C-alpha positions in Angstrom: -5.6 5.4 -19.2 -5.4 3.6 -15.9 -4.8 5.5 -12.7 -1.7 4.1 -11.0 -1.6 5.8 -7.6 -3.9 8.6 -6.4 -2.4 11.1 -4.1 -3.3 10.8 -0.4 -3.6 8.0 2.0 -2.8 4.4 0.8 -4.2 2.0 3.4 -3.1 -1.5 4.1 -5.3 -4.0 5.9 -3.8 -6.0 8.7 -6.2 -8.0 10.7 -3.5 -8.9 13.3 -3.5 -5.3 14.4 -7.2 -4.5 13.9 -8.2 -5.1 17.5 -10.7 -7.9 16.7 -12.3 -6.2 13.7 -12.5 -8.1 10.4 -10.7 -6.9 7.3 -14.0 -6.2 5.7 -15.2 -4.1 8.5 -12.0 -2.1 8.6 -12.0 -1.7 4.8 -15.5 -0.3 4.9 -14.5 2.3 7.4 -11.3 3.2 5.6 -13.2 3.7 2.3 -15.8 5.8 3.9 -13.1 8.0 5.4 -11.6 8.6 2.0 -8.5 6.5 1.5 -7.5 6.6 -2.1 -5.9 3.1 -2.4 -6.5 0.0 -0.3 -4.3 -3.0 -0.2 -5.2 -6.5 1.1 -2.2 -8.1 2.8 -2.8 -11.4 4.5 -0.8 -14.6 4.5 -2.0 -18.2 4.1 0.0 -19.0 7.2 -2.3 -16.8 9.3 -5.6 -17.5 7.5 -7.0 -19.8 4.8 -7.0 -19.0 1.1 -10.8 -19.6 1.2 -11.2 -16.8 3.8 -8.9 -14.6 1.9 -11.0 -15.1 -1.2 -14.2 -14.3 0.6 -12.8 -11.2 2.1 -11.3 -10.0 -1.2 -14.7 -10.5 -3.0 -16.4 -8.3 -0.3 -13.6 -5.7 -0.3 -13.6 -5.6 -4.1 -17.3 -4.7 -4.1 -16.7 -2.0 -1.5 -13.8 -0.4 -3.3 -15.4 -0.6 -6.7 -18.5 1.2 -5.6 -16.4 3.9 -4.0 -13.9 4.3 -6.9 -11.0 3.3 -4.6 -8.1 1.4 -6.2 -7.9 -2.1 -4.8 -4.5 -3.9 -4.6 -3.9 -7.4 -3.5 -0.5 -8.2 -2.0 1.5 -11.2 -3.3 -1.2 -13.4 -4.7 -1.6 -12.9 -8.4 -4.2 -15.7 -8.6 -6.4 -14.0 -6.0 -6.0 -10.6 -7.6 -7.1 -11.9 -11.0 -10.0 -14.0 -9.6 -11.6 -11.0 -7.7 -10.7 -8.5 -10.5 -8.5 -6.3 -8.3 -7.0 -3.3 -9.9 -3.5 -4.4 -9.1 -1.0 -6.6 -7.3 1.9 -5.6 -5.0 5.0 -7.7 -4.8 8.2 -7.9 -2.8 11.8 -8.3 -3.8 11.7 -12.1 -3.4 8.5 -12.6 -5.4 8.1 -13.5 -9.1 10.2 -11.4 -11.6 8.2 -8.5 -12.8 8.6 -9.3 -16.5 7.2 -12.8 -15.8 4.4 -11.5 -13.6 3.4 -9.1 -16.4 2.8 -12.1 -18.7 0.3 -13.4 -16.2 -1.6 -10.3 -15.1 -1.5 -8.2 -18.3 -2.5 -4.6 -17.9 -3.1 -4.9 -14.1 -1.2 -2.5 -11.9 2.0 -4.0 -10.5 3.7 -2.4 -7.5 7.1 -3.5 -6.2 8.6 -2.9 -2.7 12.0 -1.3 -2.9 14.6 -0.5 -0.3 17.5 1.1 -2.2 18.3 3.1 -5.3 19.4 0.0 -7.2 16.1 -1.8 -6.5 14.1 1.2 -7.6 16.0 1.4 -10.9 15.6 -2.3 -11.5 11.8 -2.1 -10.8 11.4 0.7 -13.3 13.5 -1.1 -15.9 11.5 -4.3 -15.4 8.1 -2.6 -15.8 6.7 -1.8 -12.4 3.8 0.7 -12.5 4.7 2.0 -9.1 7.2 1.3 -6.3 6.9 1.2 -2.5 9.7 3.3 -0.8 10.6 2.2 2.6 10.6 1.3 5.4 11.1 5.0 6.0 11.1 4.4 9.7 11.4 1.3 11.9 8.3 -0.8 11.7 7.1 -4.0 13.4 4.1 -4.5 11.1 5.9 -7.0 8.8 8.1 -9.9 9.9 11.7 -10.2 8.6 11.6 -6.6 7.4 14.8 -4.8 6.5 16.3 -1.9 8.4 14.7 1.5 8.0 16.0 3.3 4.9 15.3 6.8 6.2 14.3 10.0 4.4 17.5 9.9 2.3 16.2 7.2 0.1 12.8 9.0 -0.2 14.7 12.1 -1.3 16.6 10.0 -3.9 13.3 8.6 -5.3 11.7 12.0 -5.5 14.7 13.4 -7.4 15.4 10.4 -9.7 12.5 8.1 -10.2 9.8 9.0 -12.6 7.1 6.4 -11.9 4.7 6.8 -9.0 5.6 5.7 -5.6 4.2 5.2 -2.1 6.2 6.0 1.1 5.7 3.3 3.7 7.1 2.0 7.0 6.7 3.3 10.5 4.7 6.4 9.3 2.5 7.8 12.1 0.6 11.1 12.7 3.7 12.5 14.3 6.0 12.1 11.3 3.5 12.1 8.4 4.1 15.8 7.8 7.8 15.3 7.5 7.4 12.5 5.0 4.9 14.6 2.9 7.2 17.7 3.0 10.0 15.5 1.6 7.9 15.0 -1.6 5.7 11.9 -1.0 2.4 12.4 -2.7 1.0 9.0 -1.7 1.7 7.8 1.9 0.9 4.5 3.5 0.0 4.0 7.2 -0.9 0.6 8.6 -1.2 0.2 12.4 -1.9 4.0 12.9 -5.2 3.4 11.0 -6.2 -0.3 11.5 -5.4 -0.1 15.2 -7.2 3.2 15.9 -10.2 3.4 18.2 -12.1 5.5 15.6 -10.8 4.7 12.1 -12.7 7.4 10.3 -11.7 10.2 12.6 -8.1 9.1 12.6 -8.0 9.1 8.8 -9.6 12.6 8.7 -6.9 13.8 11.1 -4.2 12.3 8.9 -5.7 13.9 5.8 -5.5 17.3 7.5 -1.8 16.7 8.3 -1.3 15.7 4.7 -3.0 18.8 3.3 -1.0 21.1 5.6 2.3 19.7 4.3 1.8 18.8 0.7 3.6 21.1 -1.8 
């Protein structure tokens, strides 16, 4: 049986915020520090598909050797070519039922921002959902307004598939998010923009452990 989402820190790569370090370098540090899931999220507008492919091949090797779940954002073709564990999609991407025909048993995640979107994702066959942005975030362009902890509470109480809390989560509010029932939590700039990625993740893991039910 495939593991959908491991509890703990779900990391997302974002070279724009990585202070000159490559995605592969940051991925290696994140994996060594113990992230449980790693998502590759780059856009062809900011880099070439050729570079994205090369990075994903390298990151797939790193994550496979460490037993870390590897998710590719948006690009089903890239996810399939590099044999990623899954693909993460947004509300404006391919319908989940159609995407399933393409990727088969691969893990499919879907970003959601409301109870209706969460219910639809479950009905359409998502393996997990993203819940957020919990707090205001500048990491993504054209992102919707923060949904707050209320939506997180709704998902905890009503949605049975796994989920990851995401959006504006930092060391200062991680404990609050975890105490509201999030088992898997995503932080982006807090990790990729850190001076010392490994130490930062270890500190985040300590906060997580102190607040997990």
